[in-house]
N, C-alpha and C positions, 0 to 999 in steps of 0.2 A: 341670657344670650351666651354666657360662659359655658354653661352645661351643654347647650346645643352644639357649640363649636368644639368643645372637648370630645363629644361623641362623634362628630364628623371627622375630626383630626385622627382619632383612633382608628376608624374604619377605612379611611383613605390611606393611612399608613400601611394597613394590611393589604392593600391592593384592591379593596372593594369599591364599588360605585355606590353613590347615594343620591337621593333626591331631597332637596330642602324645600318644603312647602311654607310659604309665608303669606299671612293675611295682610294684604296691602290696601285694602279698602273695606269699609263696612257701612252698611245702611240699616236703619231701624233697630230692631231688637235682635240682630244677629249675635249668636253666642261667641263667635270668633272676633275678638277685638284686633284692631290694626296692630301689627307687631307680633301676634302670636306665631309660633314657629313649630314645625314638626319635621323630623327627618326619618326617612325610610331607607334601609340599606339593601344591597343586592341579595343578602342572605335572609331577609325577611324580618329583621329587627327594626324597631322604631322607638323614638322618644319624642317628648313634647306633645303639644295639642294645638289644634287649629279650631277648636270649638266643641269637639266631641260628637256623640250621637251617630246616627246612621250615615250622615254625610261624611264625617271623618273616616269611618270604616270604609266606605266606598272609595274615597280618595286614596287611602292607604292601599287598597287593593289595586287601584289604577297605577300607583307607583310601582308596586311589585311587578305587574305585568310589563311596564315600560323598562324596568331594570333587567328584565330577562332578554330584551332585544339586544343584538350585537352592535347594531349601527348607532352612532353617536346621537344623543338626544339634545335638542335645543330648548332653552327656556320658553315657557308659555304661560298663559293666564287661563284661569277657569273661573267663571262667575256662578255662584250658587244662590238660587233664590228660595228662601224658606217659606214657600207657600204651596200647599197641596193642590191648588188650582193652577199653578203656573204651567204653561205649555211647553216652556223650554227651560233648561238649566235648573230643573227642580231638584232640591237637595235631599228631599225626603223628611225634612223637619217642618214643623208647623208654627214656629215661633215668630213668623213674619220677618220682614227685612231681607238682607242679603249680604254676601261677602265675596270679594274678589281675592282669589288665591293664586300666588305666583309659584310655579313649579320650576325649580332651578337644578338641573342635573349637574352633579360634581363627580369628578374622578381625580386621579393622582395628580394631573396637571394643575389642579386647583389647590393643591396641598400648601404651596407657599403662601398664598393669600389667606387660606384658612389659619395657618400658623400665626400670621401676623394679627389676625382678628382675635384669635384666642389669647395671645399674649397681651394685646391691648386691653382686653376685658379683665384678664387676670391681674394686671398691673395698674388698672384704672387709668390707662393712658388715653387721652382724648383721640377720637378718630370717627369717621363717618363710614358706616357699612352701606353698601349700595348694591341693588339688584336692577338689572335691565334685561331687555330681550337678548342682550349679548352675554350675560353672565353675571358673576359675582366679582365685586371690586371693594377695595378699602382705601380711603384717603386718610393716611396716618396724620395725626396732629390737628386735624380740622374740627371745628365745632359748629353745630347748628344752632339756630335760634328756637327750634322746637324739638321735641323728642323724636318725631318721625314725620315724614311727608311722602305723598305719592302723586304721580302725574301719569294718567293714562290717556294717550292720544288715540291709539288704536291697538288692536291685538298684537301688532308687530312693532309698536313703538310705545314703550312705557318705562317708568323708572320709580324705584322706591328707595328712600334714603332713611337712615336711622342713626341717631347718636349712640356711640359706643364709648365705653370707658368713663362714663359719668354716672355712678350709681345715685339713687335717691338717698339723700342725707337728711336725718332728723337731728337738729340742734336742740337739746333739752336744757333749759336753764332751771335748775332746781334738782338737787340730788336726793330728795327725800323719798317718801313712800310712793308717791305718784311718779316721780322720775324713775324709780326702779321698776314699777310695773310697766311704764311706757317702754322702757328698754327691753323688757322681755317680749312684749307684743311685737314691737318693730323689728326686733331681731329675727322673729319668725316670718316677718313680711319682707325680709332681705333688704332692709334699709341699713345704711351705715348709721351709727349712732354715736354722736359726739355730746358728751355730758359735762355740764359746768355747774359748779357751786362755789359760793364764797365762804363756806364753813369747812374747816378742817376737822378730821376725826368724827364724822358722823357715819354710823354703821351702815346705813343703807347706801351711801356712796362707796364706802370701802368694799362692801359685799357685792356690788354690781359687777357681774362678770359678763354682762351682755353688751355693755358699751364698747365700741371700738376705741374710743379715746375718752379719758377722764382728766379733768383739769380743775384745780382750785384757782379762781380768779377773783379780781375785783369787779363788781358789777358796774362800776363807774366807767369802765373802758372795755366794752365787749364788742364794739362795732367792727373791730378789725378781725374778730374771730369768725364772723359769719359772711361768706361771700354772697353775691347775688347769683341767681340762676333759676332755671325751671325745674331743677332738681333739688332745691333747697327749701327744707320745711323747718319751721321754728315753733316750739312749744314753750311758753313761759309758765312754769309751775313752781315758783319759788314760795317761801314760807311767809313773806311779808309783802305788803302793798307797796312799800317804798322801793323795794328791789324790783318789783314787777314794773313799776313806773320807770325806773332808771333804765331797764333793759328795753322795754317797749319804745321809749323815746328814741333809742339808738337804732331800732329796727325799722321804724316807720318810713324812713327815706329810701329803704332798700327795695329792690325788685326781687320779691320772694314768691315761690309757688304757694306757700301757706304761712300764716302768722296767727297763732292762737294764744289767748290769754285766759288763764284759769281764775275764777273768782265769782262772787255773787254779782248780781246785776247792779246792786247799789255800790259795790266797791268799784266796779268797772265804770260806772257813771262818774264817780269821784275822780278816778284816774283820768278819764277822757276830758273832764271839765279842766283839770289842771293842765293837761297838754294843749288844749285849745287856748288857754291863757298864755302858753308859751309860743303860740303861733301855728300850731298844727291845725290843719283844716278838717272839716267833717268828711270830706272825701278820703282823706288819708286814713282817718280812723275807721271808715267803713270797710277797709280792707282787712281789719282784724276780726278774726272769729272769736267772739267773746259774748257770753261765757263759752269757753272752749268745749268742743265736743257736741254730740247730739244729745238732746234733752231726753234721757231715758231714766230719769230719777236716780242717777248713779249716786252711791253712797261710799262704797269702799274704794281704795286706790285702784284695785283691779278693774272695778266696774267703770271708773272714770277713764282708765287707760283704754278699755274697749270702746267707749264712746268717742274718744279722741281718735283712735285708730280708724274707726268707721268713717269719720268725717274726713280724715286725711286721705284715706283710699278713695273716697268719693271725689275729693278735689283732684287727686292724682289722675283719676280716670275721666276727668273732664266735666264735672258737675258743679263747678265752682259758683257760678252766678245763681243758679236755682237754689243751691244749698245755702248760700250766703243769705238770700232772701228769706228762706225758711228759718234760719237761725235767728235772724233779726226779729222775725215775727214771733218765734217762740220765746225770745227774750223779753219781748214786750208783754207777752201773756203771762209770763212767770216771773214777777218781780222779786219774789223771795228765793228764786233758785240759787243753790249754792253748789260749789265743788269744794270738797274738803282736801286738804294737803296731807 
């Protein structure tokens, strides 16, 4: 979102008009995910994406034509159906499903709101970005319970809201080789990375330039380091089962988007048995992705990081329950599966 509003800010400041296209609804296999954004300027420039392909090209051209008109434009919705047999609203794509795109024309009068949104995203200040049939709004300081939400009553009455200023954060416990490789991958995925270890002077921790925050801590008291939230992800990849258990015990009661534990199935069963003896329930333990990552026979730290990143992205994009069931099934089929630190 920060890049999009920086682009809008620049062009509105130059006196140009723009149209912000936002995917506010998605059905089936549509390539445009809810929240995807694209901006087209009055001089024909554009940035972002709403799903690509012939559909995106056609809607960009529609924006260019609208921006040539002198009369003020009002926000409106366009529904695109990705079916070559569709009689109306055919997108030109064949992937099935559909998406609803909100067109929000913006000009210099919207610059104040755009500036506030950009500052909030840049400073990671909480707020709610809102689109309606009346235009663009921002509620500074507010927080949603979900990343985004939409409500369409009719073409003339609709609303889309999205949380701003709350980036996805990966909390990594374990600054060894896997922790370093995880930091590299998630840096490229635009996650904030907070890295913790209880050992001082280990090369991989010191050399890690991808983490936004690094801290030497005692694993006996880490609960206060990790807040709850839909943007909070935790990967436990320490070098010892004792520290794994210490950290996991403190994370189980938290409302996290993702909680993963590295280790062999045997090690995880042992840790889970101990935690059950301490009063934790099977339902609580089922929330843990363990062994962490997708089962791709990963051996090297880099391969392990890829398997974890794929799983986290899938969870982030709404595949939690299906993937959790798959992971549990894979763990049962692979009793000897291990992840190396």
